[in-house]
C-alpha positions in Angstrom: 37.1 -47.0 0.1 33.7 -48.6 -0.8 32.2 -46.3 -3.4 31.2 -46.6 -7.0 32.7 -43.5 -8.6 31.4 -43.4 -12.1 30.0 -45.4 -15.1 31.0 -44.6 -18.5 28.2 -46.1 -20.6 29.9 -45.1 -23.9 33.2 -47.0 -23.1 31.4 -49.6 -21.0 33.7 -49.1 -17.9 32.9 -48.7 -14.2 35.2 -47.0 -11.8 35.1 -48.3 -8.2 37.1 -48.3 -5.1 38.3 -51.7 -3.8 35.9 -52.1 -1.0 32.8 -52.1 -3.0 30.9 -55.3 -2.5 30.2 -57.6 -5.6 26.4 -57.5 -5.0 26.5 -53.7 -5.0 28.3 -53.7 -8.4 25.9 -56.2 -9.9 22.9 -54.2 -8.7 24.3 -50.9 -10.0 25.0 -52.2 -13.5 21.7 -54.1 -13.7 19.8 -50.9 -12.9 21.3 -49.5 -16.1 20.7 -52.5 -18.2 24.3 -53.8 -18.1 25.8 -57.0 -17.0 28.8 -57.9 -14.7 29.8 -61.5 -15.7 32.1 -62.7 -13.0 29.9 -64.4 -10.4 31.8 -66.1 -7.6 29.6 -67.7 -4.9 30.2 -65.1 -2.2 28.2 -62.1 -3.0 29.5 -60.0 0.0 33.1 -60.3 -1.3 34.7 -57.0 -2.3 35.8 -56.2 -5.8 39.3 -55.8 -4.6 39.2 -59.3 -3.3 37.9 -60.6 -6.6 40.6 -58.8 -8.5 43.3 -60.2 -6.1 42.1 -63.8 -6.4 41.0 -63.6 -9.9 37.6 -64.9 -9.0 35.2 -66.4 -11.5 32.4 -68.6 -10.3 29.8 -70.5 -12.3 29.8 -68.1 -15.3 33.6 -68.3 -15.8 33.3 -71.0 -18.4 31.2 -68.9 -20.7 32.4 -65.3 -19.8 35.8 -65.5 -18.3 37.2 -64.5 -14.8 37.7 -61.2 -13.2 41.0 -60.5 -14.9 39.2 -60.4 -18.2 37.2 -57.3 -17.0 40.0 -55.3 -15.4 41.2 -52.5 -17.8 43.3 -50.4 -15.5 44.1 -50.3 -11.9 45.7 -47.7 -9.7 47.6 -49.2 -6.9 49.2 -47.4 -3.8 51.8 -49.2 -1.9 52.9 -48.3 1.7 
């Protein structure tokens, strides 16, 4: 569960699986001239972990925390 599934440049959304690393998300969007604002100190953290802890980092004061950038989640419980 560590794949970037799609980017919708028109609607500015990125669909990812929860195991994708933050550094991979940031690299992926930067290659396409976009910017993912939440920037917690740990770059090897997963997006799923960032969402579950509402991570923010140094940019949180200016851009907000992770919850400000989540539009939709599909959750599967056991």
